[in-house]
PDB file of N, CA, C, O and CB in Angstrom:
ATOM      1  N   MET A   1      37.451 104.998 127.313  1.00  0.00           N
ATOM      2  CA  MET A   1      38.572 104.320 126.679  1.00  0.00           C
ATOM      3  C   MET A   1      39.632 105.344 126.297  1.00  0.00           C
ATOM      4  O   MET A   1      39.326 106.386 125.718  1.00  0.00           O
ATOM      5  CB  MET A   1      38.105 103.524 125.437  1.00  0.00           C
ATOM      6  N   SER A   2      40.858 105.042 126.623  1.00  0.00           N
ATOM      7  CA  SER A   2      41.963 105.957 126.360  1.00  0.00           C
ATOM      8  C   SER A   2      42.351 105.924 124.885  1.00  0.00           C
ATOM      9  O   SER A   2      42.189 104.908 124.209  1.00  0.00           O
ATOM     10  CB  SER A   2      43.171 105.605 127.236  1.00  0.00           C
ATOM     11  N   ASP A   3      42.859 107.040 124.403  1.00  0.00           N
ATOM     12  CA  ASP A   3      43.326 107.080 123.021  1.00  0.00           C
ATOM     13  C   ASP A   3      44.839 106.889 122.944  1.00  0.00           C
ATOM     14  O   ASP A   3      45.439 107.105 121.891  1.00  0.00           O
ATOM     15  CB  ASP A   3      42.928 108.403 122.365  1.00  0.00           C
ATOM     16  N   VAL A   4      45.463 106.483 124.063  1.00  0.00           N
ATOM     17  CA  VAL A   4      46.899 106.228 124.113  1.00  0.00           C
ATOM     18  C   VAL A   4      47.119 104.780 124.547  1.00  0.00           C
ATOM     19  O   VAL A   4      46.472 104.285 125.470  1.00  0.00           O
ATOM     20  CB  VAL A   4      47.618 107.222 125.085  1.00  0.00           C
ATOM     21  N   ILE A   5      48.052 104.111 123.855  1.00  0.00           N
ATOM     22  CA  ILE A   5      48.412 102.742 124.217  1.00  0.00           C
ATOM     23  C   ILE A   5      49.894 102.697 124.558  1.00  0.00           C
ATOM     24  O   ILE A   5      50.647 103.614 124.231  1.00  0.00           O
ATOM     25  CB  ILE A   5      48.078 101.748 123.065  1.00  0.00           C
ATOM     26  N   THR A   6      50.300 101.631 125.212  1.00  0.00           N
ATOM     27  CA  THR A   6      51.701 101.429 125.564  1.00  0.00           C
ATOM     28  C   THR A   6      52.277 100.306 124.707  1.00  0.00           C
ATOM     29  O   THR A   6      51.689  99.232 124.587  1.00  0.00           O
ATOM     30  CB  THR A   6      51.853 101.104 127.075  1.00  0.00           C
ATOM     31  N   ILE A   7      53.446 100.579 124.112  1.00  0.00           N
ATOM     32  CA  ILE A   7      54.176  99.558 123.366  1.00  0.00           C
ATOM     33  C   ILE A   7      55.584  99.474 123.949  1.00  0.00           C
ATOM     34  O   ILE A   7      55.986 100.324 124.744  1.00  0.00           O
ATOM     35  CB  ILE A   7      54.212  99.884 121.823  1.00  0.00           C
ATOM     36  N   ILE A   8      56.312  98.466 123.557  1.00  0.00           N
ATOM     37  CA  ILE A   8      57.719  98.344 123.928  1.00  0.00           C
ATOM     38  C   ILE A   8      58.521  98.534 122.638  1.00  0.00           C
ATOM     39  O   ILE A   8      58.505  97.671 121.760  1.00  0.00           O
ATOM     40  CB  ILE A   8      58.033  96.943 124.623  1.00  0.00           C
ATOM     41  N   PHE A   9      59.222  99.667 122.530  1.00  0.00           N
ATOM     42  CA  PHE A   9      60.003  99.983 121.336  1.00  0.00           C
ATOM     43  C   PHE A   9      61.479  99.791 121.640  1.00  0.00           C
ATOM     44  O   PHE A   9      62.052 100.494 122.472  1.00  0.00           O
ATOM     45  CB  PHE A   9      59.725 101.431 120.852  1.00  0.00           C
ATOM     46  N   ASN A  10      62.094  98.822 120.950  1.00  0.00           N
ATOM     47  CA  ASN A  10      63.514  98.501 121.166  1.00  0.00           C
ATOM     48  C   ASN A  10      63.838  98.353 122.651  1.00  0.00           C
ATOM     49  O   ASN A  10      64.863  98.839 123.130  1.00  0.00           O
ATOM     50  CB  ASN A  10      64.405  99.587 120.549  1.00  0.00           C
ATOM     51  N   GLY A  11      62.940  97.667 123.373  1.00  0.00           N
ATOM     52  CA  GLY A  11      63.178  97.374 124.776  1.00  0.00           C
ATOM     53  C   GLY A  11      62.738  98.440 125.761  1.00  0.00           C
ATOM     54  O   GLY A  11      62.826  98.228 126.970  1.00  0.00           O
ATOM     55  N   GLU A  12      62.270  99.574 125.280  1.00  0.00           N
ATOM     56  CA  GLU A  12      61.850 100.677 126.155  1.00  0.00           C
ATOM     57  C   GLU A  12      60.347 100.920 126.020  1.00  0.00           C
ATOM     58  O   GLU A  12      59.803 100.899 124.916  1.00  0.00           O
ATOM     59  CB  GLU A  12      62.634 101.971 125.820  1.00  0.00           C
ATOM     60  N   GLN A  13      59.689 101.150 127.145  1.00  0.00           N
ATOM     61  CA  GLN A  13      58.261 101.434 127.126  1.00  0.00           C
ATOM     62  C   GLN A  13      58.009 102.783 126.465  1.00  0.00           C
ATOM     63  O   GLN A  13      58.731 103.749 126.712  1.00  0.00           O
ATOM     64  CB  GLN A  13      57.681 101.414 128.555  1.00  0.00           C
ATOM     65  N   SER A  14      56.986 102.842 125.627  1.00  0.00           N
ATOM     66  CA  SER A  14      56.651 104.066 124.917  1.00  0.00           C
ATOM     67  C   SER A  14      55.137 104.162 124.776  1.00  0.00           C
ATOM     68  O   SER A  14      54.462 103.147 124.608  1.00  0.00           O
ATOM     69  CB  SER A  14      57.340 104.110 123.530  1.00  0.00           C
ATOM     70  N   ASN A  15      54.606 105.371 124.844  1.00  0.00           N
ATOM     71  CA  ASN A  15      53.176 105.599 124.646  1.00  0.00           C
ATOM     72  C   ASN A  15      52.944 106.166 123.258  1.00  0.00           C
ATOM     73  O   ASN A  15      53.665 107.054 122.805  1.00  0.00           O
ATOM     74  CB  ASN A  15      52.609 106.553 125.725  1.00  0.00           C
ATOM     75  N   VAL A  16      51.924 105.638 122.586  1.00  0.00           N
ATOM     76  CA  VAL A  16      51.572 106.104 121.244  1.00  0.00           C
ATOM     77  C   VAL A  16      50.065 106.256 121.152  1.00  0.00           C
ATOM     78  O   VAL A  16      49.315 105.677 121.939  1.00  0.00           O
ATOM     79  CB  VAL A  16      52.092 105.127 120.154  1.00  0.00           C
ATOM     80  N   LYS A  17      49.636 107.042 120.183  1.00  0.00           N
ATOM     81  CA  LYS A  17      48.195 107.196 119.954  1.00  0.00           C
ATOM     82  C   LYS A  17      47.624 105.901 119.414  1.00  0.00           C
ATOM     83  O   LYS A  17      48.240 105.230 118.586  1.00  0.00           O
ATOM     84  CB  LYS A  17      47.906 108.360 118.977  1.00  0.00           C
ATOM     85  N   GLN A  18      46.451 105.563 119.887  1.00  0.00           N
ATOM     86  CA  GLN A  18      45.753 104.395 119.375  1.00  0.00           C
ATOM     87  C   GLN A  18      45.527 104.591 117.873  1.00  0.00           C
ATOM     88  O   GLN A  18      45.172 105.686 117.436  1.00  0.00           O
ATOM     89  CB  GLN A  18      44.398 104.169 120.128  1.00  0.00           C
ATOM     90  N   GLY A  19      45.731 103.539 117.089  1.00  0.00           N
ATOM     91  CA  GLY A  19      45.573 103.619 115.644  1.00  0.00           C
ATOM     92  C   GLY A  19      46.846 103.987 114.905  1.00  0.00           C
ATOM     93  O   GLY A  19      46.839 104.127 113.682  1.00  0.00           O
ATOM     94  N   CYS A  20      47.942 104.145 115.641  1.00  0.00           N
ATOM     95  CA  CYS A  20      49.237 104.503 115.055  1.00  0.00           C
ATOM     96  C   CYS A  20      49.780 103.315 114.258  1.00  0.00           C
ATOM     97  O   CYS A  20      49.838 102.195 114.765  1.00  0.00           O
ATOM     98  CB  CYS A  20      50.251 104.932 116.163  1.00  0.00           C
ATOM     99  N   SER A  21      50.175 103.567 113.018  1.00  0.00           N
ATOM    100  CA  SER A  21      50.749 102.506 112.189  1.00  0.00           C
ATOM    101  C   SER A  21      52.264 102.449 112.393  1.00  0.00           C
ATOM    102  O   SER A  21      52.859 103.341 112.999  1.00  0.00           O
ATOM    103  CB  SER A  21      50.410 102.733 110.690  1.00  0.00           C
ATOM    104  N   ILE A  22      52.863 101.398 111.883  1.00  0.00           N
ATOM    105  CA  ILE A  22      54.324 101.292 111.922  1.00  0.00           C
ATOM    106  C   ILE A  22      54.945 102.507 111.235  1.00  0.00           C
ATOM    107  O   ILE A  22      55.874 103.112 111.770  1.00  0.00           O
ATOM    108  CB  ILE A  22      54.804  99.976 111.244  1.00  0.00           C
ATOM    109  N   ALA A  23      54.445 102.862 110.068  1.00  0.00           N
ATOM    110  CA  ALA A  23      54.987 104.008 109.322  1.00  0.00           C
ATOM    111  C   ALA A  23      54.868 105.295 110.127  1.00  0.00           C
ATOM    112  O   ALA A  23      55.803 106.095 110.160  1.00  0.00           O
ATOM    113  CB  ALA A  23      54.262 104.167 107.977  1.00  0.00           C
ATOM    114  N   ASP A  24      53.715 105.501 110.783  1.00  0.00           N
ATOM    115  CA  ASP A  24      53.520 106.699 111.613  1.00  0.00           C
ATOM    116  C   ASP A  24      54.560 106.762 112.726  1.00  0.00           C
ATOM    117  O   ASP A  24      55.172 107.805 112.957  1.00  0.00           O
ATOM    118  CB  ASP A  24      52.101 106.715 112.215  1.00  0.00           C
ATOM    119  N   TYR A  25      54.754 105.639 113.411  1.00  0.00           N
ATOM    120  CA  TYR A  25      55.667 105.623 114.546  1.00  0.00           C
ATOM    121  C   TYR A  25      57.116 105.815 114.093  1.00  0.00           C
ATOM    122  O   TYR A  25      57.886 106.511 114.754  1.00  0.00           O
ATOM    123  CB  TYR A  25      55.524 104.310 115.320  1.00  0.00           C
ATOM    124  N   LEU A  26      57.481 105.209 112.984  1.00  0.00           N
ATOM    125  CA  LEU A  26      58.842 105.386 112.473  1.00  0.00           C
ATOM    126  C   LEU A  26      59.123 106.853 112.176  1.00  0.00           C
ATOM    127  O   LEU A  26      60.238 107.326 112.394  1.00  0.00           O
ATOM    128  CB  LEU A  26      59.056 104.541 111.207  1.00  0.00           C
ATOM    129  N   GLN A  27      58.126 107.576 111.682  1.00  0.00           N
ATOM    130  CA  GLN A  27      58.300 109.013 111.450  1.00  0.00           C
ATOM    131  C   GLN A  27      58.455 109.760 112.768  1.00  0.00           C
ATOM    132  O   GLN A  27      59.274 110.673 112.874  1.00  0.00           O
ATOM    133  CB  GLN A  27      57.110 109.581 110.658  1.00  0.00           C
ATOM    134  N   GLN A  28      57.676 109.380 113.766  1.00  0.00           N
ATOM    135  CA  GLN A  28      57.741 110.044 115.078  1.00  0.00           C
ATOM    136  C   GLN A  28      59.119 109.902 115.714  1.00  0.00           C
ATOM    137  O   GLN A  28      59.602 110.837 116.353  1.00  0.00           O
ATOM    138  CB  GLN A  28      56.679 109.469 116.018  1.00  0.00           C
ATOM    139  N   VAL A  29      59.757 108.745 115.547  1.00  0.00           N
ATOM    140  CA  VAL A  29      61.069 108.518 116.159  1.00  0.00           C
ATOM    141  C   VAL A  29      62.202 108.773 115.172  1.00  0.00           C
ATOM    142  O   VAL A  29      63.361 108.463 115.449  1.00  0.00           O
ATOM    143  CB  VAL A  29      61.161 107.093 116.694  1.00  0.00           C
ATOM    144  N   ASP A  30      61.858 109.340 114.024  1.00  0.00           N
ATOM    145  CA  ASP A  30      62.827 109.751 113.005  1.00  0.00           C
ATOM    146  C   ASP A  30      63.666 108.586 112.488  1.00  0.00           C
ATOM    147  O   ASP A  30      64.879 108.706 112.314  1.00  0.00           O
ATOM    148  CB  ASP A  30      63.738 110.820 113.565  1.00  0.00           C
ATOM    149  N   VAL A  31      63.000 107.460 112.245  1.00  0.00           N
ATOM    150  CA  VAL A  31      63.638 106.309 111.607  1.00  0.00           C
ATOM    151  C   VAL A  31      62.912 106.100 110.276  1.00  0.00           C
ATOM    152  O   VAL A  31      62.026 105.252 110.164  1.00  0.00           O
ATOM    153  CB  VAL A  31      63.577 105.003 112.530  1.00  0.00           C
ATOM    154  N   VAL A  32      63.296 106.878 109.285  1.00  0.00           N
ATOM    155  CA  VAL A  32      62.608 106.789 108.002  1.00  0.00           C
ATOM    156  C   VAL A  32      63.537 106.484 106.838  1.00  0.00           C
ATOM    157  O   VAL A  32      63.081 106.162 105.741  1.00  0.00           O
ATOM    158  CB  VAL A  32      61.882 108.066 107.732  1.00  0.00           C
ATOM    159  N   THR A  33      64.836 106.584 107.076  1.00  0.00           N
ATOM    160  CA  THR A  33      65.782 106.280 106.009  1.00  0.00           C
ATOM    161  C   THR A  33      66.797 105.263 106.505  1.00  0.00           C
ATOM    162  O   THR A  33      66.907 105.006 107.704  1.00  0.00           O
ATOM    163  CB  THR A  33      66.491 107.563 105.514  1.00  0.00           C
ATOM    164  N   GLY A  34      67.518 104.701 105.584  1.00  0.00           N
ATOM    165  CA  GLY A  34      68.535 103.733 105.937  1.00  0.00           C
ATOM    166  C   GLY A  34      68.031 102.314 105.749  1.00  0.00           C
ATOM    167  O   GLY A  34      66.887 102.082 105.357  1.00  0.00           O
ATOM    168  N   ARG A  35      68.899 101.393 106.033  1.00  0.00           N
ATOM    169  CA  ARG A  35      68.564  99.974 105.871  1.00  0.00           C
ATOM    170  C   ARG A  35      68.231  99.390 107.231  1.00  0.00           C
ATOM    171  O   ARG A  35      69.085  99.322 108.115  1.00  0.00           O
ATOM    172  CB  ARG A  35      69.733  99.187 105.204  1.00  0.00           C
ATOM    173  N   PHE A  36      67.004  98.975 107.391  1.00  0.00           N
ATOM    174  CA  PHE A  36      66.562  98.389 108.642  1.00  0.00           C
ATOM    175  C   PHE A  36      65.375  97.476 108.372  1.00  0.00           C
ATOM    176  O   PHE A  36      64.744  97.543 107.317  1.00  0.00           O
ATOM    177  CB  PHE A  36      66.194  99.484 109.669  1.00  0.00           C
ATOM    178  N   ILE A  37      65.089  96.632 109.337  1.00  0.00           N
ATOM    179  CA  ILE A  37      63.907  95.788 109.265  1.00  0.00           C
ATOM    180  C   ILE A  37      63.120  95.974 110.566  1.00  0.00           C
ATOM    181  O   ILE A  37      63.666  96.370 111.596  1.00  0.00           O
ATOM    182  CB  ILE A  37      64.294  94.280 109.035  1.00  0.00           C
ATOM    183  N   VAL A  38      61.842  95.679 110.486  1.00  0.00           N
ATOM    184  CA  VAL A  38      60.945  95.850 111.626  1.00  0.00           C
ATOM    185  C   VAL A  38      60.386  94.491 112.034  1.00  0.00           C
ATOM    186  O   VAL A  38      60.003  93.674 111.196  1.00  0.00           O
ATOM    187  CB  VAL A  38      59.794  96.839 111.286  1.00  0.00           C
ATOM    188  N   ALA A  39      60.352  94.276 113.345  1.00  0.00           N
ATOM    189  CA  ALA A  39      59.715  93.075 113.892  1.00  0.00           C
ATOM    190  C   ALA A  39      58.692  93.515 114.939  1.00  0.00           C
ATOM    191  O   ALA A  39      58.976  94.367 115.781  1.00  0.00           O
ATOM    192  CB  ALA A  39      60.779  92.093 114.517  1.00  0.00           C
ATOM    193  N   ILE A  40      57.521  92.934 114.875  1.00  0.00           N
ATOM    194  CA  ILE A  40      56.490  93.147 115.879  1.00  0.00           C
ATOM    195  C   ILE A  40      56.260  91.801 116.551  1.00  0.00           C
ATOM    196  O   ILE A  40      55.908  90.822 115.894  1.00  0.00           O
ATOM    197  CB  ILE A  40      55.157  93.727 115.250  1.00  0.00           C
ATOM    198  N   ASN A  41      56.461  91.761 117.860  1.00  0.00           N
ATOM    199  CA  ASN A  41      56.297  90.513 118.621  1.00  0.00           C
ATOM    200  C   ASN A  41      57.090  89.364 117.992  1.00  0.00           C
ATOM    201  O   ASN A  41      56.595  88.246 117.847  1.00  0.00           O
ATOM    202  CB  ASN A  41      54.809  90.134 118.707  1.00  0.00           C
ATOM    203  N   ASP A  42      58.335  89.676 117.624  1.00  0.00           N
ATOM    204  CA  ASP A  42      59.287  88.702 117.058  1.00  0.00           C
ATOM    205  C   ASP A  42      58.910  88.182 115.671  1.00  0.00           C
ATOM    206  O   ASP A  42      59.441  87.163 115.231  1.00  0.00           O
ATOM    207  CB  ASP A  42      59.417  87.535 117.989  1.00  0.00           C
ATOM    208  N   GLU A  43      58.001  88.868 114.978  1.00  0.00           N
ATOM    209  CA  GLU A  43      57.659  88.505 113.597  1.00  0.00           C
ATOM    210  C   GLU A  43      58.021  89.665 112.688  1.00  0.00           C
ATOM    211  O   GLU A  43      57.594  90.798 112.910  1.00  0.00           O
ATOM    212  CB  GLU A  43      56.143  88.145 113.458  1.00  0.00           C
ATOM    213  N   PHE A  44      58.818  89.372 111.655  1.00  0.00           N
ATOM    214  CA  PHE A  44      59.218  90.417 110.724  1.00  0.00           C
ATOM    215  C   PHE A  44      58.024  90.900 109.915  1.00  0.00           C
ATOM    216  O   PHE A  44      57.166  90.116 109.510  1.00  0.00           O
ATOM    217  CB  PHE A  44      60.321  89.914 109.793  1.00  0.00           C
ATOM    218  N   VAL A  45      57.988  92.216 109.689  1.00  0.00           N
ATOM    219  CA  VAL A  45      56.900  92.838 108.942  1.00  0.00           C
ATOM    220  C   VAL A  45      57.476  93.366 107.634  1.00  0.00           C
ATOM    221  O   VAL A  45      58.432  94.141 107.653  1.00  0.00           O
ATOM    222  CB  VAL A  45      56.215  93.986 109.768  1.00  0.00           C
ATOM    223  N   PRO A  46      56.906  92.956 106.488  1.00  0.00           N
ATOM    224  CA  PRO A  46      57.398  93.480 105.207  1.00  0.00           C
ATOM    225  C   PRO A  46      57.180  94.990 105.115  1.00  0.00           C
ATOM    226  O   PRO A  46      56.181  95.516 105.606  1.00  0.00           O
ATOM    227  CB  PRO A  46      56.697  92.772 104.029  1.00  0.00           C
ATOM    228  N   LYS A  47      58.119  95.668 104.486  1.00  0.00           N
ATOM    229  CA  LYS A  47      58.028  97.123 104.339  1.00  0.00           C
ATOM    230  C   LYS A  47      56.707  97.538 103.690  1.00  0.00           C
ATOM    231  O   LYS A  47      56.172  98.601 104.004  1.00  0.00           O
ATOM    232  CB  LYS A  47      59.205  97.647 103.508  1.00  0.00           C
ATOM    233  N   SER A  48      56.185  96.719 102.802  1.00  0.00           N
ATOM    234  CA  SER A  48      54.933  97.037 102.127  1.00  0.00           C
ATOM    235  C   SER A  48      53.737  97.061 103.087  1.00  0.00           C
ATOM    236  O   SER A  48      52.656  97.511 102.709  1.00  0.00           O
ATOM    237  CB  SER A  48      54.681  96.035 101.020  1.00  0.00           C
ATOM    238  N   HIS A  49      53.920  96.580 104.323  1.00  0.00           N
ATOM    239  CA  HIS A  49      52.829  96.552 105.310  1.00  0.00           C
ATOM    240  C   HIS A  49      52.965  97.622 106.393  1.00  0.00           C
ATOM    241  O   HIS A  49      52.128  97.688 107.293  1.00  0.00           O
ATOM    242  CB  HIS A  49      52.769  95.190 105.963  1.00  0.00           C
ATOM    243  N   TYR A  50      53.996  98.457 106.326  1.00  0.00           N
ATOM    244  CA  TYR A  50      54.219  99.461 107.367  1.00  0.00           C
ATOM    245  C   TYR A  50      53.048 100.427 107.500  1.00  0.00           C
ATOM    246  O   TYR A  50      52.692 100.807 108.615  1.00  0.00           O
ATOM    247  CB  TYR A  50      55.486 100.237 107.075  1.00  0.00           C
ATOM    248  N   ASP A  51      52.439 100.833 106.379  1.00  0.00           N
ATOM    249  CA  ASP A  51      51.313 101.775 106.432  1.00  0.00           C
ATOM    250  C   ASP A  51      50.046 101.138 106.980  1.00  0.00           C
ATOM    251  O   ASP A  51      49.241 101.813 107.622  1.00  0.00           O
ATOM    252  CB  ASP A  51      51.037 102.333 105.053  1.00  0.00           C
ATOM    253  N   SER A  52      49.863  99.851 106.736  1.00  0.00           N
ATOM    254  CA  SER A  52      48.596  99.205 107.103  1.00  0.00           C
ATOM    255  C   SER A  52      48.647  98.442 108.426  1.00  0.00           C
ATOM    256  O   SER A  52      47.603  98.023 108.926  1.00  0.00           O
ATOM    257  CB  SER A  52      48.185  98.264 106.014  1.00  0.00           C
ATOM    258  N   THR A  53      49.831  98.252 109.001  1.00  0.00           N
ATOM    259  CA  THR A  53      49.941  97.526 110.261  1.00  0.00           C
ATOM    260  C   THR A  53      49.835  98.502 111.422  1.00  0.00           C
ATOM    261  O   THR A  53      50.688  99.373 111.595  1.00  0.00           O
ATOM    262  CB  THR A  53      51.269  96.737 110.332  1.00  0.00           C
ATOM    263  N   VAL A  54      48.775  98.349 112.218  1.00  0.00           N
ATOM    264  CA  VAL A  54      48.503  99.234 113.348  1.00  0.00           C
ATOM    265  C   VAL A  54      49.063  98.608 114.620  1.00  0.00           C
ATOM    266  O   VAL A  54      48.876  97.420 114.882  1.00  0.00           O
ATOM    267  CB  VAL A  54      46.979  99.506 113.491  1.00  0.00           C
ATOM    268  N   LEU A  55      49.748  99.428 115.397  1.00  0.00           N
ATOM    269  CA  LEU A  55      50.312  98.971 116.663  1.00  0.00           C
ATOM    270  C   LEU A  55      49.207  98.751 117.687  1.00  0.00           C
ATOM    271  O   LEU A  55      48.232  99.500 117.746  1.00  0.00           O
ATOM    272  CB  LEU A  55      51.342  99.982 117.196  1.00  0.00           C
ATOM    273  N   LYS A  56      49.384  97.692 118.502  1.00  0.00           N
ATOM    274  CA  LYS A  56      48.404  97.355 119.527  1.00  0.00           C
ATOM    275  C   LYS A  56      49.049  97.404 120.907  1.00  0.00           C
ATOM    276  O   LYS A  56      50.271  97.340 121.039  1.00  0.00           O
ATOM    277  CB  LYS A  56      47.798  95.964 119.263  1.00  0.00           C
ATOM    278  N   GLU A  57      48.219  97.516 121.915  1.00  0.00           N
ATOM    279  CA  GLU A  57      48.675  97.552 123.310  1.00  0.00           C
ATOM    280  C   GLU A  57      49.663  96.419 123.582  1.00  0.00           C
ATOM    281  O   GLU A  57      49.412  95.262 123.245  1.00  0.00           O
ATOM    282  CB  GLU A  57      47.472  97.454 124.277  1.00  0.00           C
ATOM    283  N   ASN A  58      50.789  96.776 124.198  1.00  0.00           N
ATOM    284  CA  ASN A  58      51.848  95.843 124.606  1.00  0.00           C
ATOM    285  C   ASN A  58      52.599  95.178 123.457  1.00  0.00           C
ATOM    286  O   ASN A  58      53.312  94.200 123.683  1.00  0.00           O
ATOM    287  CB  ASN A  58      51.259  94.784 125.460  1.00  0.00           C
ATOM    288  N   ASP A  59      52.461  95.679 122.234  1.00  0.00           N
ATOM    289  CA  ASP A  59      53.282  95.153 121.142  1.00  0.00           C
ATOM    290  C   ASP A  59      54.754  95.395 121.449  1.00  0.00           C
ATOM    291  O   ASP A  59      55.125  96.457 121.949  1.00  0.00           O
ATOM    292  CB  ASP A  59      52.891  95.805 119.789  1.00  0.00           C
ATOM    293  N   ALA A  60      55.582  94.414 121.149  1.00  0.00           N
ATOM    294  CA  ALA A  60      57.035  94.568 121.220  1.00  0.00           C
ATOM    295  C   ALA A  60      57.501  94.912 119.811  1.00  0.00           C
ATOM    296  O   ALA A  60      57.479  94.061 118.922  1.00  0.00           O
ATOM    297  CB  ALA A  60      57.751  93.257 121.773  1.00  0.00           C
ATOM    298  N   PHE A  61      57.918  96.146 119.609  1.00  0.00           N
ATOM    299  CA  PHE A  61      58.245  96.716 118.302  1.00  0.00           C
ATOM    300  C   PHE A  61      59.753  96.948 118.269  1.00  0.00           C
ATOM    301  O   PHE A  61      60.279  97.765 119.025  1.00  0.00           O
ATOM    302  CB  PHE A  61      57.449  98.056 118.033  1.00  0.00           C
ATOM    303  N   ASP A  62      60.442  96.224 117.390  1.00  0.00           N
ATOM    304  CA  ASP A  62      61.890  96.356 117.293  1.00  0.00           C
ATOM    305  C   ASP A  62      62.299  96.786 115.888  1.00  0.00           C
ATOM    306  O   ASP A  62      61.775  96.286 114.892  1.00  0.00           O
ATOM    307  CB  ASP A  62      62.576  95.036 117.668  1.00  0.00           C
ATOM    308  N   VAL A  63      63.239  97.714 115.827  1.00  0.00           N
ATOM    309  CA  VAL A  63      63.859  98.121 114.566  1.00  0.00           C
ATOM    310  C   VAL A  63      65.293  97.618 114.612  1.00  0.00           C
ATOM    311  O   VAL A  63      66.060  97.951 115.515  1.00  0.00           O
ATOM    312  CB  VAL A  63      63.796  99.694 114.348  1.00  0.00           C
ATOM    313  N   LEU A  64      65.633  96.812 113.620  1.00  0.00           N
ATOM    314  CA  LEU A  64      66.943  96.170 113.581  1.00  0.00           C
ATOM    315  C   LEU A  64      67.703  96.646 112.351  1.00  0.00           C
ATOM    316  O   LEU A  64      67.144  96.722 111.257  1.00  0.00           O
ATOM    317  CB  LEU A  64      66.805  94.626 113.577  1.00  0.00           C
ATOM    318  N   SER A  65      68.965  96.963 112.533  1.00  0.00           N
ATOM    319  CA  SER A  65      69.796  97.372 111.406  1.00  0.00           C
ATOM    320  C   SER A  65      70.146  96.153 110.560  1.00  0.00           C
ATOM    321  O   SER A  65      70.436  95.071 111.071  1.00  0.00           O
ATOM    322  CB  SER A  65      71.082  98.084 111.898  1.00  0.00           C
ATOM    323  N   ALA A  66      70.107  96.367 109.264  1.00  0.00           N
ATOM    324  CA  ALA A  66      70.521  95.307 108.352  1.00  0.00           C
ATOM    325  C   ALA A  66      72.035  95.191 108.394  1.00  0.00           C
ATOM    326  O   ALA A  66      72.741  96.194 108.283  1.00  0.00           O
ATOM    327  CB  ALA A  66      70.026  95.583 106.904  1.00  0.00           C
ATOM    328  N   ILE A  67      72.529  93.991 108.553  1.00  0.00           N
ATOM    329  CA  ILE A  67      73.976  93.745 108.623  1.00  0.00           C
ATOM    330  C   ILE A  67      74.347  92.784 107.512  1.00  0.00           C
ATOM    331  O   ILE A  67      73.718  91.741 107.334  1.00  0.00           O
ATOM    332  CB  ILE A  67      74.400  93.173 110.021  1.00  0.00           C
ATOM    333  N   SER A  68      75.373  93.151 106.773  1.00  0.00           N
ATOM    334  CA  SER A  68      75.843  92.223 105.732  1.00  0.00           C
ATOM    335  C   SER A  68      77.230  91.744 106.131  1.00  0.00           C
ATOM    336  O   SER A  68      77.971  92.419 106.846  1.00  0.00           O
ATOM    337  CB  SER A  68      75.866  92.906 104.305  1.00  0.00           C
ATOM    338  N   GLY A  69      77.538  90.597 105.660  1.00  0.00           N
ATOM    339  CA  GLY A  69      78.841  90.044 106.017  1.00  0.00           C
ATOM    340  C   GLY A  69      79.196  88.889 105.103  1.00  0.00           C
ATOM    341  O   GLY A  69      78.467  88.570 104.164  1.00  0.00           O
ATOM    342  N   GLY A  70      80.286  88.292 105.384  1.00  0.00           N
ATOM    343  CA  GLY A  70      80.743  87.242 104.515  1.00  0.00           C
ATOM    344  C   GLY A  70      81.142  86.022 105.177  1.00  0.00           C
ATOM    345  O   GLY A  70      81.548  85.065 104.516  1.00  0.00           O
TER     346      GLY A  70
END
């Protein structure tokens, strides 16, 4: 069994270590500050779950900028 899985990050294929959490991956791609939200397979993930949510094979992982308007 391989210790690397494939995910789709913001539309691009990416390989990550098996067991990688959202928080781990955000650090790897240097997305740790600013206002953004995370969706896995089109479901928003609360920031409080970033450490405990582990990425799985073929997950579609999107980071979206928060936009405010009127």
